[in-house]
C-alpha positions in Angstrom: 2.0 56.2 -25.3 4.6 58.7 -26.7 3.4 61.4 -28.9 6.2 60.8 -31.5 7.5 57.6 -33.0 10.6 56.3 -31.3 13.0 54.3 -33.6 15.1 51.2 -33.3 17.6 50.3 -36.0 18.4 46.7 -36.5 22.0 45.7 -36.9 22.1 45.7 -40.7 21.1 49.4 -41.0 24.0 51.7 -41.6 25.0 53.5 -38.4 25.0 56.8 -40.4 21.2 56.5 -40.5 21.1 56.7 -36.7 23.5 59.6 -36.5 21.5 61.6 -39.1 18.2 60.9 -37.3 19.6 62.1 -34.0 20.6 65.4 -35.7 16.9 65.7 -36.4 16.2 65.2 -32.7 14.6 61.8 -33.3 14.8 59.3 -30.5 16.9 56.3 -31.9 18.5 53.2 -30.5 20.6 50.7 -32.4 20.9 47.0 -32.0 24.6 47.4 -31.2 23.9 50.1 -28.5 21.4 48.0 -26.6 23.5 44.8 -26.7 21.3 42.8 -29.1 23.9 42.3 -31.9 23.6 38.7 -33.3 20.3 38.2 -31.4 17.5 36.5 -33.2 14.4 38.3 -34.6 12.2 37.2 -31.7 14.5 38.9 -29.2 14.5 42.0 -31.4 10.7 41.9 -31.5 10.5 41.5 -27.7 12.8 44.6 -27.3 10.7 46.9 -29.6 7.5 45.7 -27.9 8.9 46.5 -24.4 10.4 49.8 -25.5 7.5 50.9 -27.8 10.0 51.5 -30.7 9.4 51.1 -34.4 12.1 48.9 -35.9 13.8 49.9 -39.1 15.1 46.8 -41.0 16.3 45.4 -44.2 15.4 41.9 -42.9 12.5 40.4 -44.8 11.9 38.0 -41.8 10.2 40.9 -40.2 7.7 41.0 -43.1 6.9 37.4 -42.3 6.4 38.2 -38.7 4.1 41.1 -39.6 2.1 38.8 -41.8 1.2 36.6 -38.7 0.7 39.3 -36.0 0.0 43.0 -35.6 1.3 42.8 -32.0 4.3 45.2 -32.6 4.9 48.9 -32.4 5.5 49.1 -36.2 8.0 48.1 -38.8 9.8 50.3 -41.4 11.1 47.9 -44.1 13.6 48.9 -46.7 15.0 46.7 -49.3 18.7 47.7 -49.1 19.3 47.3 -52.8 18.6 50.4 -54.8 18.3 52.8 -51.8 21.0 55.2 -50.8 21.6 56.0 -47.1 20.2 59.5 -47.8 17.0 58.1 -49.3 16.6 55.8 -46.2 17.1 58.8 -43.9 14.7 61.0 -45.8 12.1 58.2 -45.8 12.3 57.6 -42.1 12.1 61.3 -41.3 9.0 61.6 -43.5 7.3 58.7 -41.6 8.4 60.3 -38.3 6.9 63.6 -39.3 3.5 62.3 -40.6 2.6 59.3 -38.5 2.0 59.0 -34.7 2.8 55.9 -32.7 -0.9 55.0 -32.8 -1.0 55.3 -36.6 2.0 52.9 -37.2 1.1 50.5 -34.4 0.9 47.0 -35.9 1.7 48.2 -39.4 4.5 48.0 -41.9 5.7 51.0 -43.8 7.9 50.5 -46.9 10.7 52.7 -48.1 
């Protein structure tokens, strides 16, 4: 397994988040870049499992998924209301800096 968390942004996360994370040398993919735009949550989940990527999402459906299984690389959930793009970026960077892929495996981190 990778020594650092690799990130995947779902389609509702502001693209500026991905650009900022890349400036911090964080490995990031976006739903748009990998051709998953408009795909359902199951397809997104299959992608992050196959790629070993932690998904960043505003979609509460992923919280329901996480309540039924821990078979995922990790979920970073952020309620979009009340969080600026800068706060989201800083929160993801903090998680990236303090957690390993093994430590977030099967877990949900909240921003």
